[in-house]
C-alpha positions, 0 to 999 in steps of 0.5 A: 539493479534497476528498482522498479514500480512494483504493483501486487494484485489479486482477484480483489476488487481493488486490483483495478486501483492498483493496476491505474495507480501503478501505471500514474506513478511508472510514468511519473517517475521514469520507473518500470513497472512489474504486477506480481501476483502470489499464489500462497499455496498453504493446504485451504482445508485443514484435514478432519479428525477420521478417526473412529467408524471410518476405516483405514482403507476408507480413510486412506482413500480419501486422503487421497481424494484431499490431496487431489483436490489440493493438486488442482486448487494450485493448478486453478490458483497459477492460472487464475493468477496469469489471466489476472497477470495479464488483463493488468498488463493490457490495461497498462499498456493501454495507458502507455506503459511501453513494457509493464513486466509480471511475475508470479511467485509461490508462498505467501506476499510479504516474505516475497516482497521482504526477497524483492524489496532491493528491486522495489523502488514505491510498492503499490498494494491495494486496501484489502486482498482478496481473502479479506473481509469486505467491510469498508472498515477493515484493513487486510491483513497482508497490507498490515505485515507488509508494513510493517517489514518493508522498507520502501515506500508503499502505496495503499490504494482504493478501488477507483483509482484518480489522478492526486491534484492535491497531496496532504502531509502527516507531520511531525518534526521527526526524521522520516516525516523531515525525509518525506517533506525532501522527497515531496520536494524534489519527486516528479511524482508530485511535480505540480501537486500542491501540497498541504503539511498538517501538524497536530499538536499545540501551536508552540514556537517549535511547531511554528519553526518545524512548519516554516522549515517544511513549506519552504523547502517545497515552495523553494522547490517550485511547490503550491504549499499550505501549512496548518498547525492543529490541537486533538487527537490525531487521527480525526484531526488529520482525517478532518483537514483531509475532508475540508481540504479535499486531499487526493492523497495524504503522506505519513510516516510509518514510524514518526514521534510525538504522538504520530510515533505509534503509527501501525505499532499503535493505533493512529496510521492503523485507524488512518488506513481502515478509514482513509477513502484516498491512497496514503503513501507510507514511508520509511 
């Protein structure tokens, strides 16, 4: 089964960023691109308490009308999804994707992605979906659930795409982040892009040894690589370095060790994702 770049799109303002990021990743990786739209057909209107003064016949009539409304909503959602997928496909073709695929499924996004994950090489998803609160500090609940469930690399993107020119890896010497270094070193997604490796912690012999290994691995693969060991609170330190160096894309392990161990399970990654203004690639 061919692994592909899969882009989850809906009607949110992040869909354009998802489309453009997915097209970039598909071209760089030489992997097929599929756009996915999931229609959640769970009832949107809770059944009201129609007891009391309303008669039984009237209540049955009202329930019938509500059922018809739900059916109409489902049809509208399906058609909106079809048009969204059509627009995404056309947008991808314009930038050079030969045959982008489209899929529309019924259900929940998390369950659908879990079912499809064997086909996914890289998942592209927006920071928030169309039903999420639009506050810039809010993180879509779907994104959190997807990251906890999926065992595939996930690229969370903002609403506008910019081709990455610098990449930063949050490194702690764990198995996940060491795999991240090796992935960065050989992946065509990052070919020719300078890489910054950052350890948040004390200047110890072990940290320095870990950093030296990471930089050598990247440089041996032909990358321009810089490294830093910074003391401080993890999220603030990483974000500060990213802003200071003008980093375009952040790479993190979804689970790790040391203080970065709390990614997603605790507060660090959740805060990084909430406050990130650049794409974040989460590794498992």
